[in-house]
MARFI-350295 format. One line per 8 residues: number of its first residue (from 1); their letters; for each residue x negated, z, y negated of N, C-alpha, C. Coordinates in Angstrom, 3 decimals. Atoms other than C-alpha are relative to their C-alpha. Layout:
N
NUM = A = X,Z,Y,X,Z,Y,X,Z,Y ~ ...
REM end
This chain:
194
1 = CQYPCLLW = -0.102,1.305,-0.675,-15.813,23.791,-5.238,-1.133,-0.906,-0.452 ~ 1.094,0.915,0.312,-18.648,21.258,-5.077,0.493,-1.441,0.088 ~ -0.388,1.399,0.007,-18.627,17.462,-5.289,0.579,-0.508,1.322 ~ -0.613,0.500,-1.234,-17.827,17.015,-1.548,1.511,0.010,-0.006 ~ -1.460,-0.023,0.012,-14.251,17.899,-2.383,0.559,-1.299,-0.538 ~ -0.467,1.297,0.481,-14.050,14.519,-4.119,0.351,-0.911,1.168 ~ -0.300,0.822,-1.166,-14.103,12.993,-0.660,1.445,0.196,0.445 ~ -1.401,-0.253,-0.361,-10.783,14.683,0.021,0.935,-0.803,-0.890
9 = YFQPLYTD = -0.864,0.693,0.947,-9.407,12.973,-3.063,0.309,-1.416,0.471 ~ -0.218,1.351,-0.522,-9.809,9.627,-1.288,0.595,0.017,1.405 ~ -0.530,-0.073,-1.353,-9.088,10.675,2.285,-0.084,1.462,0.452 ~ 0.012,-1.405,-0.427,-8.117,14.076,3.766,-1.175,0.239,0.924 ~ 1.165,-0.222,-0.829,-11.230,15.607,5.236,-0.055,1.437,0.520 ~ 0.430,-1.138,-0.762,-12.551,19.015,5.930,-0.293,1.267,-0.789 ~ 0.605,-1.079,0.766,-13.378,21.372,3.063,0.593,1.354,0.342 ~ -0.407,-1.358,-0.329,-13.072,25.138,3.312,1.187,0.476,-0.824
17 = HSRGQDQE = -1.097,-0.412,0.863,-10.474,25.295,0.559,1.315,-0.587,0.501 ~ -1.299,0.593,-0.330,-6.782,24.604,0.828,0.113,-1.341,-0.684 ~ -0.176,1.334,0.571,-5.544,21.124,0.034,0.271,0.076,-1.504 ~ -0.309,-0.120,1.406,-4.120,22.263,-3.298,-1.222,0.335,-0.834 ~ 1.214,-0.360,0.726,-7.392,23.857,-4.353,-0.954,-1.176,-0.097 ~ 0.870,1.181,0.014,-9.322,20.750,-3.386,0.453,-0.991,-1.048 ~ -0.511,0.981,0.940,-7.044,18.518,-5.388,-0.219,0.471,-1.440 ~ 0.207,-0.559,1.334,-7.247,20.834,-8.375,-1.458,-0.149,-0.426
25 = CARGLLRQ = 1.419,0.107,0.312,-11.054,20.825,-8.189,-0.390,-1.444,-0.278 ~ 0.312,1.413,0.203,-11.236,17.060,-7.851,0.497,-0.468,-1.350 ~ -0.551,0.396,1.301,-8.973,16.616,-10.846,-0.833,0.578,-1.147 ~ 0.808,-0.622,1.028,-11.169,19.004,-12.780,-1.280,-0.765,-0.285 ~ 1.221,0.771,0.170,-14.095,16.652,-12.281,0.254,-1.361,-0.630 ~ -0.343,1.252,0.657,-12.231,13.734,-13.775,-0.027,0.174,-1.504 ~ -0.121,-0.072,1.443,-12.331,12.882,-17.424,0.903,-1.120,-0.487 ~ -0.960,0.956,0.538,-9.750,11.074,-19.504,-0.696,-0.905,-1.004
33 = TDQRLILP = 0.615,0.959,0.917,-11.018,7.877,-21.171,0.927,-1.197,-0.134 ~ -0.906,1.124,0.244,-8.694,5.319,-22.774,1.179,0.031,0.958 ~ -1.153,-0.201,-0.869,-5.867,6.737,-20.647,-0.265,-0.446,1.436 ~ 0.349,0.302,-1.388,-7.765,5.899,-17.459,-0.788,1.169,0.560 ~ 0.767,-1.063,-0.631,-9.153,8.391,-14.977,-1.288,-0.583,0.549 ~ 1.305,0.480,-0.441,-12.891,7.865,-14.439,-0.589,1.042,0.933 ~ 0.523,-0.918,-1.005,-14.355,9.399,-11.300,-1.519,-0.008,-0.039 ~ 1.455,-0.025,-0.096,-17.987,10.562,-11.192,-0.458,-0.783,1.227
41 = SVTRKAIM = 0.487,0.849,-1.090,-20.146,8.381,-8.934,-0.071,0.785,1.299 ~ 0.025,-0.590,-1.329,-19.859,9.110,-5.222,-0.898,-0.856,0.876 ~ 0.924,0.750,-0.854,-22.530,8.127,-2.715,0.762,-0.885,0.976 ~ -0.657,0.922,-0.906,-21.505,5.049,-0.748,-0.489,0.224,1.422 ~ 0.325,-0.270,-1.391,-21.454,5.265,3.025,-1.032,-0.969,0.552 ~ 0.884,0.992,-0.595,-23.372,2.072,3.699,-0.423,-1.014,-1.044 ~ 0.568,0.967,0.915,-25.381,-0.653,2.081,-0.412,-1.242,0.786 ~ 0.517,1.204,-0.635,-26.709,-4.125,2.797,-1.473,0.235,0.314
49 = KIIIQRVK = 1.388,-0.198,-0.420,-29.951,-3.919,4.759,-0.607,-1.339,0.412 ~ 0.677,1.252,-0.323,-32.448,-6.770,5.005,-1.460,0.282,0.328 ~ 1.417,-0.014,-0.347,-35.770,-6.949,6.828,-0.588,-1.339,-0.443 ~ 0.639,1.202,0.535,-38.015,-9.433,5.007,-1.368,-0.151,0.644 ~ 1.303,0.267,-0.578,-40.937,-10.994,6.825,-0.580,-1.276,-0.592 ~ 0.693,1.180,0.516,-43.427,-13.336,5.178,-0.578,-0.749,1.192 ~ 0.398,0.734,-1.205,-44.064,-16.089,7.709,-0.704,-1.312,-0.337 ~ 0.584,1.338,0.067,-46.207,-19.162,8.236,0.969,-1.023,0.591
57 = KAQVSIEG = -1.055,0.825,-0.589,-43.402,-20.542,10.410,0.923,0.908,0.791 ~ -0.969,-0.768,-0.786,-40.280,-19.325,12.205,1.096,-0.936,0.479 ~ -1.136,0.776,-0.488,-37.435,-20.667,14.283,0.933,0.883,0.803 ~ -0.991,-0.698,-0.800,-34.259,-19.513,15.971,0.624,-1.003,0.962 ~ -0.564,0.872,-1.039,-32.932,-20.960,19.230,1.207,0.667,0.635 ~ -1.195,-0.466,-0.692,-29.572,-20.650,20.980,0.182,-0.862,1.241 ~ -0.126,0.688,-1.280,-29.258,-21.546,24.660,-1.038,-1.117,0.140 ~ 1.106,0.931,-0.172,-32.619,-23.290,24.553,-0.101,-1.092,-1.052
65 = QVQGKINQ = 0.008,1.020,1.042,-31.767,-25.447,21.526,-0.346,0.630,-1.347 ~ 0.399,-0.509,1.304,-33.428,-24.947,18.150,1.161,-0.150,-0.981 ~ -1.106,-0.014,0.962,-30.760,-23.956,15.625,-0.500,-0.094,-1.439 ~ 0.570,0.014,1.345,-32.942,-23.404,12.559,-1.503,0.164,0.083 ~ 1.460,-0.012,-0.061,-36.621,-23.888,11.789,-0.566,-0.154,-1.408 ~ 0.641,0.105,1.308,-38.834,-23.329,8.732,-1.515,0.046,0.149 ~ 1.443,-0.192,0.106,-42.472,-23.553,7.735,-0.234,1.215,-0.894 ~ 0.319,-1.172,0.806,-43.967,-21.203,5.122,1.215,0.487,-0.787
73 = GLLLLVGV = -1.138,-0.567,0.721,-41.411,-18.844,3.663,0.332,1.397,0.489 ~ -0.478,-1.328,-0.368,-39.307,-15.822,4.587,0.949,-0.060,1.186 ~ -0.979,-0.241,-1.061,-37.587,-14.748,7.775,0.763,1.262,-0.384 ~ -0.850,-1.130,0.377,-34.657,-12.464,6.959,0.858,0.431,1.181 ~ -0.946,-0.597,-0.933,-32.840,-10.133,9.341,1.008,0.757,-0.855 ~ -0.990,-0.431,0.984,-29.587,-9.370,7.541,1.093,0.846,0.652 ~ -1.062,-0.884,-0.464,-27.304,-6.400,8.185,1.005,0.263,-1.113 ~ -1.069,-0.185,0.987,-23.952,-6.017,6.419,0.741,1.305,0.280
81 = GPEDQEED = -0.714,-1.259,-0.133,-22.372,-2.621,5.793,1.471,-0.144,-0.344 ~ -1.451,0.098,0.195,-18.623,-1.898,5.657,0.445,0.082,-1.447 ~ -0.398,-0.135,1.397,-18.633,-1.190,1.921,-0.781,-0.933,-0.915 ~ 0.739,0.948,0.827,-20.811,-4.080,0.737,0.956,-0.769,-0.903 ~ -0.814,0.677,0.999,-19.517,-5.808,-2.361,-0.788,-1.161,-0.585 ~ 0.623,1.163,0.624,-20.263,-8.886,-4.444,-1.294,0.372,-0.720 ~ 1.193,-0.398,0.737,-22.774,-6.949,-6.497,-1.182,0.219,0.934 ~ 1.068,-0.147,-0.975,-24.775,-6.145,-3.348,-0.593,-1.361,0.346
89 = LDYAVRKL = 0.420,1.352,-0.343,-24.914,-9.818,-2.474,-0.844,-0.601,-1.127 ~ 0.717,0.566,1.141,-25.993,-10.887,-5.963,-1.364,0.658,-0.176 ~ 1.257,-0.738,0.139,-28.636,-8.170,-6.136,-1.010,-0.444,1.057 ~ 0.898,0.373,-1.088,-30.098,-9.078,-2.742,-0.565,-1.402,-0.201 ~ 0.465,1.373,0.208,-30.282,-12.796,-3.519,-1.024,-0.056,-1.128 ~ 0.915,0.001,1.152,-31.915,-12.174,-6.897,-1.356,0.594,0.369 ~ 1.264,-0.625,-0.387,-34.534,-9.840,-5.416,-0.785,-0.878,0.970 ~ 0.682,0.779,-1.029,-35.319,-12.094,-2.468,-0.706,-1.234,-0.562
97 = VNMRIFSD = 0.580,1.259,0.469,-35.926,-15.325,-4.342,-1.072,0.226,-1.059 ~ 0.982,-0.272,1.051,-38.009,-13.623,-7.049,-1.088,0.988,0.425 ~ 0.968,-0.983,-0.462,-39.964,-11.094,-4.952,-1.379,-0.646,0.163 ~ 1.345,0.596,0.011,-43.677,-11.755,-5.453,-0.828,0.549,1.157 ~ 0.721,-0.466,-1.189,-45.130,-11.389,-1.963,-0.863,-1.088,0.634 ~ 0.891,1.055,-0.464,-47.035,-14.658,-1.581,-1.251,-0.020,-0.877 ~ 1.285,-0.081,0.688,-50.688,-14.951,-2.537,-0.213,-1.159,-0.963 ~ 0.376,1.036,0.956,-51.883,-16.814,-5.606,-1.418,-0.484,0.311
105 = AEGKMNLS = 1.333,0.565,-0.238,-55.224,-18.634,-5.957,-1.077,1.072,0.122 ~ 0.963,-1.089,-0.066,-56.992,-15.292,-6.314,0.268,0.960,1.158 ~ -0.303,-0.825,-1.160,-55.463,-13.867,-3.166,0.875,1.202,-0.291 ~ -0.879,-1.110,0.358,-53.111,-11.495,-4.998,1.457,-0.377,0.243 ~ -1.433,0.222,-0.177,-49.421,-11.114,-4.169,0.632,-0.192,-1.367 ~ -0.466,0.262,1.349,-48.147,-12.805,-7.287,1.007,-1.148,-0.078 ~ -0.887,1.158,-0.035,-45.892,-15.653,-6.168,1.240,0.299,0.837 ~ -1.251,-0.161,-0.740,-42.283,-15.793,-4.977,0.200,-1.181,0.948
113 = VKDIEGEI = -0.314,1.108,-0.900,-40.746,-17.973,-2.290,0.406,-1.241,-0.793 ~ -0.320,1.135,0.873,-39.436,-20.153,-5.125,-1.270,-0.627,-0.553 ~ 1.245,0.500,0.585,-42.902,-20.438,-6.657,-0.768,-0.901,0.964 ~ 0.773,0.779,-0.981,-44.439,-21.759,-3.435,0.837,-1.118,0.626 ~ -0.945,0.979,-0.564,-41.414,-23.994,-2.722,0.151,0.209,1.508 ~ -0.159,-0.365,-1.401,-40.952,-22.137,0.540,1.444,-0.081,0.457 ~ -1.322,0.064,-0.620,-37.968,-21.869,2.866,0.395,1.388,0.494 ~ -0.499,-1.257,-0.543,-35.809,-19.069,4.234,0.751,-0.260,1.300
121 = LSISQFTL = -0.776,-0.015,-1.238,-34.573,-18.507,7.781,0.755,1.317,0.033 ~ -0.854,-1.179,0.099,-31.643,-16.072,7.675,0.713,0.245,1.335 ~ -0.569,-0.362,-1.306,-30.545,-14.254,10.852,0.878,1.237,-0.164 ~ -0.873,-1.180,0.060,-27.554,-11.888,11.078,-0.493,1.049,0.998 ~ 0.611,-1.055,-0.808,-28.600,-8.504,12.479,0.738,1.321,-0.186 ~ -0.797,-1.215,0.161,-25.923,-5.806,12.833,-0.722,1.231,0.530 ~ 0.689,-1.147,-0.591,-28.336,-3.606,14.825,-0.835,0.774,-1.024 ~ 0.679,-0.758,1.055,-29.990,-2.603,11.536,0.771,1.266,-0.364
129 = FADTKKGN = -0.819,-1.177,0.291,-27.122,-0.112,11.259,0.129,0.925,1.217 ~ -0.038,-0.848,-1.190,-27.898,1.564,14.577,-0.113,1.474,-0.365 ~ 0.064,-1.451,0.141,-27.262,5.305,14.730,-0.597,0.555,1.290 ~ 0.709,-0.482,-1.194,-29.747,6.954,17.100,-0.032,1.528,0.080 ~ 0.059,-1.456,0.055,-29.001,10.602,16.350,0.422,0.661,1.305 ~ -0.539,-0.634,-1.201,-27.038,11.326,19.520,-0.261,-0.864,1.227 ~ 0.201,0.709,-1.263,-27.961,10.391,23.073,-1.095,-1.049,-0.089 ~ 1.049,1.021,-0.094,-30.135,7.464,24.093,0.517,-1.421,-0.216
137 = RPAFTGAA = -0.574,1.321,0.256,-27.738,4.591,23.482,0.415,-0.076,-1.471 ~ -0.352,0.100,1.426,-27.565,3.500,19.816,1.471,-0.336,-0.194 ~ -1.359,0.347,0.402,-24.167,3.363,18.155,-0.076,-0.890,-1.230 ~ 0.051,0.967,1.095,-23.371,0.545,15.739,1.260,0.043,-0.862 ~ -1.243,-0.129,0.756,-20.221,1.875,14.103,-0.238,-0.048,-1.513 ~ 0.306,0.048,1.416,-22.018,1.924,10.744,-0.024,-1.395,-0.582 ~ 0.008,1.389,0.475,-22.028,-1.883,10.559,1.413,-0.439,-0.364 ~ -1.307,0.546,0.372,-19.226,-3.906,9.007,0.677,-0.641,1.209
145 = KPDMASDF = -0.754,0.690,-1.037,-16.472,-5.309,11.219,-0.399,-1.482,0.011 ~ 0.499,1.372,-0.116,-17.338,-8.806,12.521,0.591,-0.997,-0.993 ~ -0.606,0.982,0.913,-14.819,-10.743,10.399,-0.534,0.145,-1.416 ~ 0.498,-0.256,1.346,-15.899,-9.106,7.164,-1.484,-0.345,-0.096 ~ 1.445,0.241,0.019,-19.603,-9.281,8.047,-0.314,-1.492,0.037 ~ 0.229,1.444,-0.110,-19.397,-12.967,8.988,0.234,-0.700,-1.330 ~ -0.308,0.598,1.302,-17.756,-13.930,5.681,-1.059,0.358,-1.038 ~ 0.992,-0.467,0.962,-20.227,-11.849,3.696,-1.351,-0.678,0.251
153 = YDAFNQKL = 1.260,0.651,-0.382,-23.200,-13.297,5.594,0.007,-1.472,-0.414 ~ -0.110,1.407,0.416,-21.963,-16.852,4.962,-0.143,-0.135,-1.510 ~ 0.083,0.044,1.463,-21.534,-16.138,1.251,-1.428,0.276,-0.465 ~ 1.401,-0.323,0.304,-25.022,-14.618,1.139,-0.885,-1.232,0.183 ~ 0.809,1.184,-0.274,-26.555,-17.726,2.710,0.291,-1.133,-0.987 ~ -0.357,1.050,0.964,-24.655,-20.045,0.391,-0.640,0.255,-1.358 ~ 0.636,-0.318,1.279,-25.961,-18.207,-2.666,-1.511,-0.190,0.086 ~ 1.438,0.220,-0.189,-29.489,-18.230,-1.288,-0.336,-1.487,-0.080
161 = AQEVPVQT = 0.254,1.448,-0.076,-29.239,-21.984,-0.672,0.065,-0.672,-1.374 ~ 0.002,0.528,1.365,-28.592,-22.508,-4.378,-1.365,0.164,-0.662 ~ 1.315,-0.292,0.565,-32.124,-21.224,-4.995,-1.148,-0.631,0.784 ~ 1.062,0.517,-0.871,-34.256,-22.297,-2.007,0.640,-0.595,1.255 ~ -0.537,0.526,-1.257,-33.806,-24.282,1.236,0.205,1.131,1.017 ~ -0.348,-1.074,-0.937,-32.104,-22.084,3.854,0.420,-0.576,1.349 ~ -0.439,0.250,-1.367,-31.800,-22.338,7.624,0.597,1.298,0.532 ~ -0.646,-1.206,-0.517,-29.636,-19.933,9.618,0.154,-0.065,1.520
169 = GIFGADMQ = -0.455,-0.058,-1.372,-28.746,-18.772,13.057,1.518,-0.136,0.004 ~ -1.455,0.006,-0.090,-25.126,-18.456,14.221,0.467,1.441,0.150 ~ -0.461,-1.386,-0.005,-23.323,-15.210,13.496,0.600,0.364,1.357 ~ -0.543,-0.515,-1.255,-22.655,-13.218,16.656,-0.553,-0.648,1.257 ~ 0.544,0.690,-1.181,-24.596,-15.573,18.957,-1.175,0.779,0.581 ~ 1.204,-0.527,-0.647,-27.287,-14.559,21.446,-1.150,-0.912,-0.406 ~ 1.040,0.845,0.586,-30.371,-15.814,19.596,-1.394,0.454,0.420 ~ 1.401,-0.285,-0.237,-34.079,-16.029,20.329,-0.774,-0.427,-1.244
177 = VELVNDGP = 0.700,0.247,1.265,-36.253,-15.754,17.232,-1.510,0.034,0.230 ~ 1.454,0.072,-0.088,-39.895,-16.822,17.081,-0.559,-0.101,-1.416 ~ 0.591,0.044,1.332,-42.176,-16.302,14.115,-1.495,0.279,0.056 ~ 1.393,-0.378,0.241,-45.749,-16.103,12.882,-0.003,0.764,-1.318 ~ -0.022,-0.848,1.190,-45.811,-13.161,10.472,-1.336,-0.143,-0.714 ~ 1.197,0.279,0.795,-48.290,-13.925,7.697,-0.446,1.257,-0.721 ~ 0.533,-1.200,0.647,-50.343,-10.853,6.818,-0.470,1.076,0.969 ~ -1.459,0.123,0.104,-48.436,-9.215,8.373,0.558,0.626,-1.279
185 = VTIILDTK = -0.735,-0.566,1.137,-46.073,-8.593,5.478,1.456,0.156,0.418 ~ -1.387,-0.308,-0.365,-42.771,-6.884,6.306,0.544,1.035,-0.976 ~ -0.575,-0.852,1.044,-40.520,-5.292,3.684,1.469,0.265,0.319 ~ -1.401,-0.366,-0.187,-37.218,-3.439,3.925,0.686,0.026,-1.367 ~ -0.796,-0.007,1.224,-34.650,-4.148,1.219,1.383,0.552,0.314 ~ -1.405,-0.424,-0.116,-31.443,-2.158,0.901,0.598,0.094,-1.388 ~ -0.647,0.119,1.306,-28.948,-2.495,-1.883,0.389,1.347,-0.579 ~ -0.251,-1.328,0.536,-28.525,1.247,-2.244,-1.081,0.371,-1.019
193 = NR = 1.137,-0.346,0.850,-31.950,1.509,-3.874,-0.168,-1.018,-1.127 ~ 0.092,0.909,1.136,-31.295,-0.397,-7.062,0.355,0.706,-1.299
REM end
């Protein structure tokens, strides 16, 4: 039995062994520590995905009205996965506000959005979790459910706003985003790679 049988331990799945054999194998991979069962790490199904764009200016409009607007700073397209946790949020905020992608006096990427006293425009973007493996129409089942994603996105923006000025779109709205990408500089951040 290989590690995939651990998946059965959480939810009945598919392995080639009988249920009893799977359970026995999963238990064999556990170790007893302080009378608690500690499970070896299992790959998470999804993560928080963020597209970061360094911009000279950006704005988001809804039904022809400007909802949020910034000058120099970062435009973020934010996707929330179904298994995102507080630690994902904290990690993303810490990386974003300290990421050195703005040029210093010598033209080197050595300054963060905090260093330049820049701003952030944060846009919710569930389509970052598109699955294009089958057919020609993307599936978005990998994204978090709207209620969970909305709460997580709001919490993310609130934590960001404690560090730098933040403008946002409206979760779930039909938005038009305009930007001047500076560089261009575009970076993908996901909380799985930490």
